C-alpha positions in Angstrom: 1.5 -33.3 -31.6 -1.5 -33.7 -29.7 -2.5 -30.3 -30.5 -2.2 -30.7 -34.5 -3.9 -34.0 -34.0 -6.8 -32.3 -32.2 -6.9 -29.4 -34.9 -7.0 -32.1 -37.9 -9.6 -34.1 -36.1 -11.8 -30.6 -35.4 -11.6 -29.9 -39.0 -12.7 -33.3 -40.3 -15.7 -33.1 -37.8 -16.5 -29.5 -39.3 -16.6 -31.1 -43.0 -18.7 -34.3 -41.8 -21.0 -32.1 -40.1 -21.5 -29.8 -43.3 -21.7 -33.1 -45.3 -24.5 -34.1 -42.9 -26.0 -31.3 -43.3 -25.8 -31.2 -47.1 -27.2 -34.4 -47.2 -30.2 -33.7 -45.0 -31.3 -30.8 -47.3 -31.0 -32.9 -50.4 -33.0 -35.6 -48.9 -35.8 -33.2 -48.0 -35.7 -31.5 -51.7 -36.0 -34.8 -53.3 -39.2 -35.7 -50.8 -40.7 -32.4 -52.1 -39.7 -33.1 -55.8 -41.3 -36.6 -55.6 -44.5 -34.8 -54.6 -44.9 -32.5 -57.3 -47.1 -33.4 -60.4 -44.9 -31.3 -62.8 -41.5 -31.4 -64.3 -38.8 -29.8 -61.5 -35.2 -28.9 -61.7 -33.1 -29.0 -58.6 -30.7 -26.1 -58.4 -27.9 -24.5 -56.1 -28.1 -20.6 -55.2 -25.2 -19.0 -56.5 -26.0 -15.3 -55.9 -28.0 -12.9 -54.1 -29.5 -9.6 -54.8 -31.3 -8.0 -51.6 -31.4 -4.1 -52.5 -33.8 -1.7 -52.3 -35.2 -2.1 -55.7 -35.0 -6.0 -56.1 -35.0 -8.9 -54.2 -33.8 -12.1 -56.0 -31.6 -14.9 -56.2 -29.1 -16.6 -59.1 -29.3 -20.5 -59.4 -26.9 -22.5 -61.2 -29.5 -23.9 -63.9 -30.7 -22.3 -66.8 -32.5 -22.8 -70.4 -30.0 -25.7 -71.1 -31.1 -27.5 -68.2 -35.3 -27.0 -69.0 -35.4 -23.6 -66.8 -37.4 -20.8 -68.1 -39.3 -17.6 -67.2 -42.5 -18.2 -65.2 -41.2 -21.3 -63.4 -42.5 -21.6 -59.8 -39.3 -21.8 -57.4 -39.6 -23.8 -54.0 -36.9 -24.2 -51.0 -37.6 -25.9 -47.8 -41.2 -27.0 -49.0 -42.5 -23.6 -49.5 -42.8 -20.8 -52.3 -39.4 -18.8 -52.6 -40.5 -16.8 -55.7 -40.3 -17.7 -59.7 -38.0 -17.2 -62.4 -38.1 -14.1 -64.0 -35.0 -14.2 -66.3 -33.2 -17.5 -67.7 -29.7 -17.5 -69.6 -28.3 -20.5 -70.7 -26.5 -21.8 -67.5 -28.2 -19.7 -64.7 -31.1 -18.0 -63.7 -32.5 -15.0 -61.7 -35.4 -16.2 -59.2 -37.6 -12.9 -58.0 -38.5 -13.7 -54.5 -42.2 -13.2 -53.5 -40.8 -10.1 -51.2 -39.4 -8.7 -54.5 -41.8 -5.3 -55.4 -42.8 -6.8 -58.9 -43.9 -10.3 -57.7 -47.7 -11.0 -57.1 -49.2 -14.4 -56.0 -52.4 -15.6 -55.5 -53.0 -17.1 -52.0 -55.5 -18.0 -49.5 -55.4 -18.0 -45.8 -55.3 -22.0 -44.7 -57.5 -21.5 -41.4 -60.2 -19.1 -42.8 -59.7 -19.8 -46.7 -59.8 -16.1 -47.2 -58.1 -15.2 -50.7 -56.2 -12.4 -51.5 -53.2 -11.2 -53.7 -49.6 -11.0 -52.2 -47.5 -8.4 -53.1 -43.7 -8.3 -52.4 -42.9 -5.1 -50.6 -38.8 -5.7 -50.2 -37.1 -6.1 -47.0 -38.0 -9.4 -46.8 -41.7 -9.0 -46.3 -45.1 -9.0 -48.5 -48.4 -8.0 -47.9 -51.8 -9.7 -48.7 -54.3 -7.5 -50.1 -57.8 -7.4 -51.2 -59.1 -9.2 -48.0 -62.9 -8.5 -47.4 -63.2 -6.2 -44.2 -65.2 -8.9 -42.3 -62.8 -11.6 -43.1 -61.5 -13.6 -40.2 -57.8 -13.5 -40.6 -55.5 -12.7 -38.0 -51.6 -13.1 -37.1 -50.5 -16.6 -37.0 -52.6 -17.7 -39.9 -50.5 -19.8 -42.4 -50.9 -18.5 -45.8 -50.8 -21.0 -48.9 -51.0 -20.7 -52.7 -54.4 -20.9 -54.1 -55.9 -22.5 -57.2 -56.1 -19.3 -58.9 -52.8 -18.8 -59.8 -51.1 -20.1 -63.1 -47.5 -20.1 -61.9 -47.4 -21.4 -58.4 -48.9 -24.9 -57.9 -51.9 -25.0 -55.3 -51.4 -25.5 -51.6 -48.0 -24.8 -51.1 -46.6 -22.6 -47.8 -45.8 -19.1 -48.6 -45.6 -17.5 -45.0 -47.6 -16.4 -41.9 -49.5 -13.4 -41.2 -47.7 -10.9 -38.6 -50.2 -8.3 -38.6 -53.8 -7.3 -39.9 -54.8 -3.5 -40.8 -57.6 -1.9 -42.5 -57.3 0.0 -45.9 -57.6 3.7 -45.6 -60.9 3.4 -47.5 -61.8 0.4 -44.9 -63.6 -1.4 -47.6 -60.6 -4.1 -47.4 -57.9 -5.4 -45.0 -54.7 -6.0 -45.7 -52.1 -8.3 -43.8 -48.3 -8.1 -43.4 -47.0 -11.5 -44.4 -43.5 -12.9 -43.2 -42.5 -15.5 -45.9 -41.7 -19.2 -44.5 -38.3 -19.1 -46.6 -35.5 -17.1 -45.2 -34.0 -16.0 -48.7 -30.3 -15.5 -47.2 -30.2 -19.2 -45.6 -31.4 -20.8 -49.1 -28.5 -23.1 -50.3 -30.8 -25.2 -52.7 -34.2 -24.6 -54.8 -36.5 -26.2 -57.1 -37.8 -24.7 -60.2 -41.3 -26.2 -61.2 -43.0 -26.2 -64.4 
């Protein structure tokens, strides 16, 4: 009897821990949503496509909720990607690591601008960095004001390595996104 009661209590503790975790995540989402100047739609992630050709998530909000193509999508206070297809009650979020996605970015420390390209496998590269620019591993990368889709100043990721292009006219940086797509449960679509 005591073993059964112990097992039941463990189950209840696990359920309470999960509810506490969800409550914390939702509070963080609301805090981010309150800071956004535009309309935002909070959603849950219902699917993932992290194949060799595409890196995307499916969310449970669509056109009936005000979600449409080219809305930026945030998770955990950082840029996750953008809406590339919206159905009536769901939408596809192409991640910043998807090879079809481009984001205008800037390094936070050195204020060096560039263009972020998704390269798949959970990584992106920042291209068109002048060869003399001061950028190094560990630098944080944020969205710039030049992007029409993404709000300015949101975290994108950090620099893992910096190398010269073959023509030696530019540098490029390998970027690790701040948001781990496999860990995302909720997201915010921002107009």
